[in-house]
N, C-alpha and C positions, 0 to 999 in steps of 0.2 A: 591321696588316697582315693583311689575309683570309684563311683558313688553303684550305687545297683539298679536307680533309673534314672533318665533326660528326656527331656523334652526330644534336643538333637545330639545322635553322634555320628559324630564325620572322622572317617579313616582315611589317615594319610597328612602331614602336616610338610605337605610342600605347598609351592607360591597361592597356591586353590582351597587347598584348606584353611590356611592362614588368612585366607582374604575373607571367605565363608564366616570363621570364627568371630573376625573383627564385626561382621555385618549383623551378625546375629547378640554382639555383646552388645550393639548400639541398639539394638532395636528391644534388649532386656528380654534375653532370651536363653533359657537354662540350656546348657549342650554340653557334652566333652570331644574332645579334640586330640586323639591319640595316635603316635607315629612308631614304627617298627622303629627303626631308626635310635640309635641312644642318642645321637648328636646330629644338628642340620649340614647340611651339606656345603664343604668347600671349596668347590670345584665350580667356578662357573655356569656349567650348562645354557640355560637359554641367555641369551645377552643385551634383547632389546626390549623396548615399552615405546610401543604406539601411540598414536593419539589420541585415538577415540579410548583406549586402556587406559589413559591420565584421566580422561576426563570422566571415566566411569569408578576410576578409584576415590574423582576426589571426598563424595561423602565418608568413606573410610577415614579419611585424614591421613592420607599416608602419601598424595600424588604431589603436593610440596616434599619431601622429603628424595622421592626418588628422583625430583628434576635436579635437587642440592646436591646429589652425589653421583647424579649420570654424567656423560656426555651429550652437547647436543649435535648432534650430524643435520645437515639438511643438502643434502647428496648422495643418490642412490645409482651407481652406474653398471649397464650392464656393457661387456667389454669382453672380446675376442682379440685376448691375449694386448699388442698394441690398441687395436682399431678399437674404438670408441664406438657400441652400437645403440646404445638409446641411456641419455642422460637426466634424470628426475630428481628437480628439483622440489622442498619440502618447505619450503619457507611462504609460501603462501596458501597455506592449506586453510578453509574456514575455521579454527580453531586456536584456541589459548595456548596449543602445542604443536606449532607450527612448526615441529623436526623430528627424528628419530633420535629418540633416547636410547644410547646406549650403556647399561648397564648390568652387570652380570648377575648372574640369578643367585648368586647365595647372598651379595647384600641387598639384591631385593628380600630375599627372606628374614633377615635381618633386618631390616627397616619394619616389614609386617608384622615381625613375634614381637619385634620395641613395643608395636601400636596395642598388639594383645595385652604385653605385661601392663602397660599403662592402664589399659582398662580393667587391670585386676584379674585376668585371663592368666590360663595354664596350659601349658602344652604338655602333656603323658606322652614321654617319651619313653620309648623301649618297649615298649605294648604293642604285642602282632593280635591283628585278627583274628582267626582263626576258621570260624564258621560263624554265618549270617542267618537267621530266620527272619518268618515272620506267621503274625494271625490274623484275625478280625480286630485284636486290640495293641497290638504293640509288634514293634520287630525287635529282636534278641540277638545281640553281638555277642558268643565268644572271644574272651580273649586270653591273651600268656604275657603273663607279668612275673618277672625273676622268678619262673618255672611253675609259678601255680595261674591256674586257669581259673576265668569269673566269668560271670555272665551278667550283661550291662542290658536293660530292656529300655526301648526309644521309642518315641511317637514317630519319629522318621530317623532315617540312617542316611547318611550322605557317604558314597564309594570317591572319596579323593587321591585313590589309590592306586593309580598307574596302569597301564596297559594289560596287565595282568590280574588286574580287579576283583579279590576276592567278592566286595558286593556285589558289581556287575553277574558273576559268575551263577552268584546265588541267587539272583535276581529271575534268571536262565533268561538273560538278554542279549542277544547275538551281538556279534563282532564284528560284521561285513568287511575284507578286502585282503588286500595282501601285503608282502614284503618286496621295494626294489628288489631290484637285481643287487650283486655287490654291498660291500658296506661302506657307511662315512667315518671318516677320519676328523675328532676334533681337537683343538689344542688350543690352548693361549700359548703367544709366540711374542719377545723381543723382536723387533724386527729393523732394521733398514730395508725402508717401502719408498717404493720411486714414487708413487701416485699418494703419497703423505695422510695425513690422520684427519681426511675432511671429510671422505666420503664410505659408504657402504661398498665394495666390488664385488661382482658376481661376474666372474670371469670364464667366459667358455674358451676349451680347447680341444684339437682330437684326443687327447687323454682323458677328458672330463673334465670336470667343475670345481673352483675353487671358490669360496668366499674370501674376502676377507674386508676385517670391519674391524674399525679402532675400539680400545675400550678406555673407561675414565683413568686408568692408570697408566697409560703409554704404552703399557701393549695392545697386540693385535688378535684378536680372533679367526682362526683358520676353521672351516669348513671345507672337506674334500672327499666327491666319493672315487670307490680304489676298488678294483675286485677280491683281492685280500690286503690285508696291512695285518702288524705284530698289534697283540693285546696294549701294549703302550706304544705308539709309535715315538720315535726318536729324534731328535735336530736333522739327523740325516735326513729323514724319511721325511719332513715337514719343507726341507731345503729339495729335494727331490722335485716335489709336490708344486713346487714355485718355479722352480726351474723349467719345469714343462708346460706352466699353466699359465703364469703371471708373464708380465710384461717380458721381453727377451730379450737378451743380451745378461741374463743373469745379476739383472739390477735389482733383483729382490734378494738379501742376507739376513739369514736369520741368524738371532744372534744370543739368543738362551731360549729356554723352553721353560715353562711353568708350570702346565700338567697337560696330559694325552692323556685321549681314548678311543678307541673302536665302538660304533653300534651301529646294527643293523636296522633302517629305516622301513616302519609298515602305512599304508594306508589306508585306515578306517577309523569307520563310524559305526557306532552302536545304534543296532536295527528300535532303540525305543530310550528313553534318558529317564525311565521311571518306571518301578512296578510297584503299585500300591504306593508301600512307606520308604520303599528302596529308592535311592535316586543315582545318578551317576555324574560326573562331570570330569572336567581337566581330560588328561590323559586317560581315565577310565573310560572316557566316551567318545575321543576322536583321536586321532595321532596322522602324523602326515609328513611329508618333508620337511626339513629346517627352512626349506630356501622362502623367502621374505620375511622369515624369524613370525610367523605367525603362531605356535601352538601357546606357547605360555598365554600368550596373549589370550587365544581363544577362551584357555581355563580361567583366566583371570574374571574376565565378562561372565562367564559361567558364574562363576562363583557370588557375584555381586547382585545377577539380576534372584541366584535362587535365592541369595542370605536376604534380600530385598520382600520375597513373594514367602517365602517359608514364616517371618519375621510376622507380616502383615496376617497369614495364616492364622499362626499360633493367637496371638493380638486379637485376634477377631475380627478383623478389618478388611478380610475377604474369607470369601465360604471356602471348603476343601476343595469344592471341585474345581476352582481356580487352580492349580499349582500343574494342570494341564497346560499353563501359558507358560510355564519354563521350556516346554518340550519345544514346543509351538514356536520359541523365539530362539534357541540358541544351537536346535538339531537344523536347522533350516541355515544360520550364519555358518557353524562347521561344515556344513555341504559346499560350500561357495569356497572357505580358506582352503581346503582339501582340493577346490581343484583348482584353483590359481598357486598355492604351492606342487601339483602334480603341470601344473602347464611349465612350469619355470623349471623346474624339474625335468620333466621331459624336452622341452627343449635346450637344453644343458649335455643333456647325455645322448643327444646325436651324434654321430659315427661317421653315418654316410659322407663322403665330401660333396652330390652334388645336392644332400640336402640339407647340411652346414650352411652352402653358399646361400640358399632361398630362405635360409630362416634368418641369414646376416642381412640381406636386403629386405626381408619382410621389417625388422628389429629400424632397419634405417630408415623407411618410412613413417616409419611410428613415429619415430624421432623427431620430424617433420612437422606432426600434425599435435598442438597444440590441446585440441581435445580430449584425441584421447589418450596422451600425456597423463594429463591431467584427470581421467577414468581412472587411468591403473593406481597414483596416486591415492588416491580417495579408497581403490582396495586392500592399496600395503597399509596406508595409516588408520585402515578399518572406521572409516569416518563412513563411506559408502554401507555402511550394517550397523548402522546408530540405530535406526528405528528395531532392530533387533536386538538391542542394549536398553530397551525400555521400558520399562512393566506401563500396561494403560492401567488408566485410574481406576482404582477397587469400583466395581460391579453393585455393590451394594455401603450403604453409609455405617460409619463406626467411628468407636472413638481410636486414634490411630496414634501410636509410639514414634515420635519423630525423634530422630537424633542430632545434633552437631557434632562436631568431634570429639568430645570426650564427659557430652553429658548425655542423659535421656529424661525427655519430657513430657507430659501428655498434653495433647494439644483435639481440643474437637475436630 
């Protein structure tokens, strides 16, 4: 049963909403998590968790489970078909997680949902947020469940409800940016792949980009830009992409197709992450190209930071005025991520032959300079943005609820 009131209402039970719920459970904060979809996604969508994200997720008690079920890779390569332009290694990252962890989003969501259940929480599925308002005392969310409307009042409402966020629109927050030309194809396939299951490969060609990344079950994630694509690309479509963009000579062969989709990619960022009692995070706050695998990672860290912050404000450790820290930390992080993903995508979409030659020469030079390569790996891993993933100490003393993996205890 949905309550009439709560401290925090989270709209959207994707990875970011689930992570925020875990953080609030561990802080002992009463909250409600609702999701429009009746069941969780059974397709993989995002497929990578980076080093800084795993470090940020440690307090939620899920990092070890993700590592257990994921595939560790220490190499990322940018290629122009058969030619290696830039080879990056993650095995020397200054982190307990010196690798890129490949794990499909549906499995990530399962692990987060299991953690919520272990903490005694509930995900209210099949509940659609129809309207959000706020006044000086609380926010109010009208939801639709089984054909019946109900209004829930909350001290704070968090929109983890995607690019078309109801919360962001209700808050009157602009979403600056635009869409990339063309569409992206996304697919998981069984594949004979000449480069093997040891690296994430970003391949350039005159026809466009294709990303090929191994997944834990032996399949591969394919992401590619195209001018037009069927709603559900088939084996022949994916094979054509690899024939024209992968290693030459027809050495890649698609054996089976698990699932596929097409989508249009935007690069946008919310003008603000908060309007009084309303907050946005994840895709409701920032969207961008999948190049570099940064989207879900940025949203998960949004959730960890906001969860800790809301917990401390509600528990009296911080004054409400410190809620500004969320936007102050996380919006600049999203801006950096959008710029990084944009640079990778724009490099890949170069079609003019002379510019392609210049791009390849520039990447070849970068490949010979260890300090620059190191900087790129730190950006991709998220470690260069570690300060934006960590709250400063509270400005006033108080009794702080501090949690371990499964219990909440009071400490001075």
